[in-house]
C-alpha positions as CSV (number, residue, x, y, z in Angstrom):
1,X,-11.3,6.5,-12.6
2,X,-13.3,9.8,-12.6
3,X,-12.4,10.4,-16.2
4,X,-13.4,6.9,-17.2
5,X,-16.8,7.3,-15.5
6,X,-17.2,10.7,-17.2
7,X,-16.2,9.2,-20.6
8,X,-18.9,6.5,-20.3
9,X,-21.6,9.0,-19.3
10,X,-20.6,11.3,-22.2
11,X,-20.5,8.4,-24.7
12,X,-24.0,7.5,-23.8
13,X,-25.2,11.1,-23.9
14,X,-23.4,11.9,-27.2
15,X,-25.9,9.9,-29.3
16,X,-28.8,11.7,-27.7
17,X,-27.3,15.2,-27.8
18,X,-25.2,14.9,-31.0
19,X,-21.6,15.3,-29.8
20,X,-18.5,13.2,-30.0
21,X,-16.2,12.2,-27.2
22,X,-12.6,11.0,-27.5
23,X,-9.8,10.2,-25.1
24,X,-6.2,10.8,-26.1
25,X,-3.1,10.9,-23.9
26,X,-5.1,11.1,-20.7
27,X,-7.3,14.1,-21.8
28,X,-10.9,13.7,-22.7
29,X,-12.3,15.8,-25.6
30,X,-15.9,16.6,-26.3
31,X,-16.5,18.0,-29.8
32,X,-19.6,19.7,-31.3
33,X,-20.4,20.2,-34.9
34,X,-23.1,22.8,-34.8
35,X,-22.2,25.2,-33.4
36,X,-18.6,24.1,-33.6
37,X,-16.8,23.8,-30.3
38,X,-14.3,21.7,-28.4
39,X,-14.2,21.1,-24.7
40,X,-11.2,19.5,-23.0
41,X,-11.1,17.7,-19.7
42,X,-7.5,17.1,-18.4
43,X,-6.3,15.4,-15.2
44,X,-3.6,17.1,-13.1
45,X,-2.7,14.1,-10.9
46,X,0.1,15.7,-8.9
47,X,-2.3,18.2,-7.3
48,X,-5.4,15.9,-7.4
49,X,-7.3,18.2,-9.8
50,X,-9.2,18.0,-13.0
51,X,-9.1,21.0,-15.3
52,X,-11.9,21.7,-17.8
53,X,-11.7,24.1,-20.7
54,X,-15.2,24.8,-22.0
55,X,-17.1,27.8,-23.6
56,X,-14.1,30.2,-23.3
57,X,-13.7,29.4,-19.6
58,X,-11.4,27.3,-17.5
59,X,-12.5,25.4,-14.4
60,X,-10.3,23.7,-11.8
61,X,-12.0,21.0,-9.8
62,X,-10.4,19.7,-6.6
63,X,-10.7,16.2,-5.1
64,X,-13.2,16.2,-2.2
65,X,-12.6,13.2,0.1
66,X,-15.9,13.6,1.8
67,X,-17.9,13.5,-1.5
68,X,-15.4,11.1,-3.2
69,X,-15.6,13.4,-6.2
70,X,-13.9,16.2,-8.1
71,X,-15.7,19.4,-7.1
72,X,-15.7,23.0,-8.3
73,X,-14.9,25.2,-5.3
74,X,-17.0,28.2,-6.4
75,X,-20.4,26.5,-6.5
76,X,-19.9,22.9,-5.3
77,X,-20.8,21.2,-8.6
78,X,-19.1,17.9,-9.2
79,X,-17.5,16.9,-12.5
80,X,-20.6,15.4,-14.1
81,X,-22.8,18.3,-13.0
82,X,-20.3,20.8,-14.4
83,X,-20.1,19.0,-17.8
84,X,-23.9,18.6,-18.0
85,X,-24.2,22.4,-17.5
86,X,-21.6,23.5,-20.0
87,X,-22.8,21.0,-22.6
88,X,-26.4,22.2,-22.0
89,X,-25.3,25.8,-22.6
90,X,-23.5,24.8,-25.8
91,X,-26.5,22.9,-27.3
92,X,-29.2,25.1,-25.8
93,X,-31.1,22.4,-23.9
94,X,-30.9,20.7,-20.5
95,X,-28.5,17.7,-20.5
96,X,-28.5,14.7,-18.1
97,X,-25.4,12.7,-17.6
């Protein structure tokens, strides 16, 4: 469900910020033309995590029952906040999801 919500948010933002989103075999891919890049968001259901590969980094977000969201342990960002941040870094402007 978290990936479906993210996919909808990214689909809406893609037109504004000029990137494409695709879902294939459970993984969500975000692709940029200029500069070229590809981010991958993958579920790891057995351990209740979502893994994000973006901008030569990997992030592992754990499910947080209290927040009902996948959260990055290091700084507390949820999945949408993390993706907005890395997409913003990629395109050089602040992104809202």
